[in-house]
C-alpha positions in Angstrom: 104.2 -104.3 266.0 107.2 -103.6 268.2 110.3 -105.7 267.5 111.6 -108.0 270.2 115.2 -107.4 271.4 117.8 -109.9 272.5 120.2 -107.8 274.7 123.9 -108.5 274.8 126.0 -107.5 277.8 128.5 -104.8 277.3 130.5 -102.8 279.8 130.7 -99.1 278.8 134.0 -97.3 279.1 134.5 -95.1 282.1 133.2 -91.6 281.7 135.9 -89.0 281.0 136.9 -86.1 283.3 134.4 -83.3 283.9 134.1 -81.1 280.9 133.6 -77.3 280.7 132.3 -76.8 277.1 132.3 -73.3 275.7 128.8 -71.8 275.5 127.2 -71.3 272.1 124.1 -69.3 271.2 122.2 -70.7 268.2 119.6 -69.2 265.9 116.9 -71.5 264.5 115.0 -71.7 261.3 111.5 -73.3 261.6 110.7 -76.0 259.0 107.4 -77.2 257.6 107.9 -80.8 258.9 109.7 -82.9 261.5 113.1 -84.4 261.9 115.7 -82.6 259.6 118.3 -85.3 260.3 121.3 -83.9 258.3 122.4 -80.7 256.6 124.3 -80.1 253.4 125.5 -76.7 252.1 125.1 -75.6 248.5 127.4 -73.2 246.7 125.0 -70.3 247.3 125.0 -71.0 251.1 121.5 -72.6 251.1 121.0 -75.7 253.2 119.6 -79.0 252.1 117.9 -81.3 254.6 115.7 -84.4 254.7 112.5 -84.8 256.8 110.8 -87.7 258.5 108.1 -87.7 255.8 110.5 -88.3 253.0 110.8 -84.7 251.7 114.1 -83.1 250.9 114.1 -79.3 251.4 116.3 -76.4 250.3 116.5 -73.6 252.9 117.9 -70.3 251.7 121.0 -69.0 253.5 118.9 -66.3 255.3 116.2 -68.9 256.2 113.5 -66.9 254.5 112.7 -69.2 251.6 112.1 -73.0 251.9 111.4 -75.1 248.8 110.8 -78.9 248.4 113.3 -80.5 246.0 111.9 -84.1 246.1 110.3 -86.8 248.1 112.2 -90.1 248.4 109.2 -92.1 249.5 111.4 -93.2 252.4 113.4 -91.6 255.2 116.3 -89.5 254.0 119.2 -89.3 256.5 122.7 -88.4 255.4 123.2 -86.1 252.4 126.4 -85.6 250.3 127.4 -84.0 247.0 128.5 -86.3 244.2 131.1 -85.1 241.7 128.5 -84.7 238.9 126.5 -82.2 241.0 123.8 -84.7 242.1 123.0 -85.2 245.8 123.7 -88.6 247.4 120.9 -89.5 249.8 121.3 -92.2 252.5 117.7 -93.2 252.8 117.1 -95.5 255.8 114.4 -97.4 254.1 115.6 -97.4 250.4 119.4 -97.4 250.6 121.7 -95.1 248.6 119.8 -92.8 246.2 120.7 -89.9 244.0 118.8 -86.6 243.5 119.5 -84.6 240.4 118.9 -80.9 239.7 115.5 -81.6 238.2 114.3 -83.3 241.4 114.5 -86.9 240.0 115.3 -89.7 242.5 117.2 -92.8 241.3 118.4 -95.8 243.3 122.1 -96.4 243.4 122.3 -99.3 245.9 119.5 -100.9 247.8 120.9 -104.3 248.8 124.0 -105.8 250.4 124.7 -109.5 249.8 121.2 -109.9 248.6 119.7 -108.3 251.7 117.9 -105.0 251.6 119.7 -102.4 253.7 117.7 -101.8 256.8 119.4 -98.7 258.1 121.5 -96.8 255.5 122.6 -93.9 257.5 125.5 -91.5 256.5 128.3 -91.2 253.9 131.2 -89.3 252.6 132.4 -89.0 248.9 135.8 -88.6 247.3 136.3 -86.4 244.2 136.4 -89.5 242.0 133.0 -90.6 243.2 134.0 -93.3 245.7 131.3 -93.5 248.4 132.0 -94.5 252.0 128.8 -95.2 254.0 127.3 -96.9 257.0 124.5 -99.4 257.4 123.8 -99.0 261.1 122.0 -102.2 261.9 120.7 -105.4 260.3 118.3 -105.9 263.2 116.4 -102.7 263.4 115.3 -99.8 261.2 115.4 -96.1 261.8 112.1 -96.0 263.7 113.5 -98.4 266.3 117.0 -96.9 266.7 116.7 -97.1 270.4 116.2 -100.9 270.2 119.6 -101.3 268.6 121.3 -99.2 271.4 119.5 -101.2 274.1 120.3 -104.6 272.5 123.9 -103.8 271.6 124.1 -106.7 269.2 126.7 -104.9 267.0 125.3 -105.8 263.5 126.3 -102.5 261.8 128.9 -102.2 259.0 130.9 -99.7 257.1 131.2 -100.0 253.3 133.0 -98.5 250.3 131.2 -98.3 246.9 133.6 -97.6 244.0 132.6 -95.7 240.9 132.4 -98.9 238.9 129.9 -100.4 241.4 132.3 -102.6 243.4 131.1 -102.9 247.0 133.6 -103.6 249.8 132.8 -104.1 253.5 135.5 -102.3 255.4 134.3 -103.0 258.9 131.6 -105.1 260.4 130.3 -106.1 263.8 130.1 -102.5 264.7 127.8 -101.0 267.4 125.6 -98.6 265.5 128.1 -97.0 263.1 126.7 -93.6 262.2 128.3 -90.5 260.7 131.2 -90.8 258.2 134.0 -88.4 257.2 137.4 -88.7 255.4 140.6 -87.1 256.6 142.0 -84.2 254.6 144.4 -86.4 252.7 141.7 -89.1 252.3 144.0 -91.7 253.7 141.9 -92.2 256.8 138.2 -92.9 257.2 136.5 -91.7 260.4 133.1 -92.8 261.6 131.0 -92.1 264.7 129.9 -95.2 266.6 126.9 -94.4 268.7 126.9 -97.7 270.6 130.5 -97.3 271.8 130.5 -93.5 272.5 133.4 -93.3 270.1 135.0 -91.8 267.0 136.8 -94.5 265.1 139.3 -94.5 262.3 140.5 -96.9 259.6 143.8 -96.6 257.6 142.7 -96.8 254.0 146.2 -97.2 252.7 146.9 -100.6 254.4 145.1 -103.7 253.3 143.5 -105.6 256.2 143.9 -102.6 258.6 141.7 -102.9 261.6 139.5 -100.1 263.0 141.1 -98.1 265.8 139.7 -95.6 268.4 140.3 -92.0 267.3 138.5 -90.2 270.2 136.2 -90.9 273.1 132.9 -89.0 272.7 131.0 -87.9 275.9 127.7 -89.2 274.6 126.0 -90.7 271.6 127.7 -89.4 268.5 125.5 -89.1 265.4 126.5 -87.5 262.1 130.0 -86.2 261.5 131.3 -84.0 258.7 134.6 -82.5 257.6 134.3 -78.7 257.7 135.9 -76.0 255.5 138.1 -75.3 258.5 139.7 -78.8 258.1 138.1 -80.2 261.3 135.9 -83.2 261.7 132.7 -81.9 263.3 130.8 -84.3 265.5 127.2 -84.1 266.7 126.3 -85.5 270.1 122.7 -86.6 269.9 122.6 -86.9 273.7 125.1 -87.0 276.6 125.6 -90.4 278.1 122.5 -91.7 279.9 123.1 -92.9 283.4 120.3 -95.5 283.2 121.6 -97.0 279.9 125.2 -97.1 281.3 123.9 -98.9 284.4 121.8 -101.5 282.4 124.3 -102.4 279.7 126.5 -104.7 281.8 123.6 -106.1 283.9 121.3 -109.0 283.3 120.0 -108.6 279.7 116.3 -109.0 280.6 116.4 -105.6 282.4 116.8 -103.9 279.0 114.0 -106.0 277.6 111.8 -104.5 280.3 112.9 -101.0 279.5 112.2 -101.6 275.8 108.7 -102.7 276.6 107.9 -99.7 278.8 105.6 -96.9 277.5 107.4 -94.3 275.5 107.0 -91.7 278.2 109.1 -93.9 280.6 112.0 -94.8 278.3 115.3 -93.0 278.5 115.2 -89.7 276.6 117.8 -87.5 274.9 118.8 -84.6 277.1 117.4 -81.2 276.3 120.8 -79.8 275.3 122.9 -79.0 272.2 126.4 -80.5 272.3 128.9 -80.4 269.4 132.6 -81.2 269.2 135.3 -80.8 266.5 138.5 -82.7 266.1 141.6 -82.5 264.0 142.9 -85.4 261.9 145.1 -86.5 264.9 142.0 -87.0 267.1 142.8 -83.9 269.1 139.7 -82.0 270.5 139.6 -78.5 269.1 136.1 -77.3 270.0 133.8 -78.6 272.8 130.6 -76.7 272.6 127.3 -76.6 274.5 124.1 -74.6 274.2 120.4 -74.6 274.7 117.4 -73.3 272.7 113.7 -73.9 273.3 113.1 -74.8 269.7 116.1 -77.1 269.2 117.7 -80.2 270.9 119.2 -83.6 270.0 121.6 -82.5 267.2 122.1 -85.2 264.6 123.6 -83.4 261.6 126.4 -80.8 261.3 128.1 -78.8 258.6 130.8 -76.1 259.0 131.4 -73.9 256.0 132.9 -70.5 255.6 132.5 -69.4 259.1 129.1 -70.8 260.0 127.9 -74.1 261.4 124.5 -75.6 260.6 122.8 -78.3 262.6 120.0 -80.7 261.9 118.0 -82.8 264.5 115.6 -85.8 264.3 113.9 -84.4 267.5 112.8 -81.0 266.3 111.1 -79.1 263.5 114.0 -76.7 263.0 117.5 -76.2 261.8 120.0 -74.4 264.1 123.0 -72.3 263.2 125.9 -70.4 264.9 129.2 -68.8 263.8 132.3 -71.0 263.7 134.2 -70.5 266.9 137.7 -69.1 266.8 140.4 -71.7 267.3 
């Protein structure tokens, strides 16, 4: 049964100046399943990704060999390496999981303050095993992500889980916090906030520091990841939607009407691939756009050793392209 929404008024920031993104040409790798949300690169160049049906796949660097590593029984989203060689899995239904080299899944954290996590989304990990992660919403799960954007009730939070198990809420009341990445010196935490079209940052060296805007994103940012080039790569799941921007400051009941429309009539992600990359000062270094008939709605990104890999909840494929020159 579809959840009911209780929309909150919010006035979106003005759109930025007209952009002229550089054109990218992507190649795709077809997968045996839907919705490869994130990408994670292994030492041999192979790519790990999680599907809608719960499977975690390994795709060889040349895209020719695809193997199933495990099935979480949930919905795997963000993937990260842990210092011991295991994979950290942000499972939207089950919380923080680990996957070992033998394909065994274990639960690391499933509840916050006695409440099961509803939308564990993305993470980054330090060399000592400290995990920074997002729980995007306490109202809606991954299958109703659009409801959270329409409602704009800002129930998401950003957390830190220390190696000894201590959990700290770093920011709360956030509008769909999504991808997470640490700065090069690990003194600053960045996260994408889909509901505010923003890249945000938090000073980890100052107790009680408040989140600050790091960059305005020209759309709905999803996963982010620090690349081997030292940049924070940002996926834009869709450019800003004119209908959503129009409705957000209006009478809330209008968004309730939109939520209850048939799926075919609801706002859709644009049929485009948009990716950006920023330095640790929030300066835009790459602004990229492309199209491919088999790929759209990028939600996961990894840059490593001269190549960028993309995942998407809206396709049955991964996409890849060479790292642009700076």
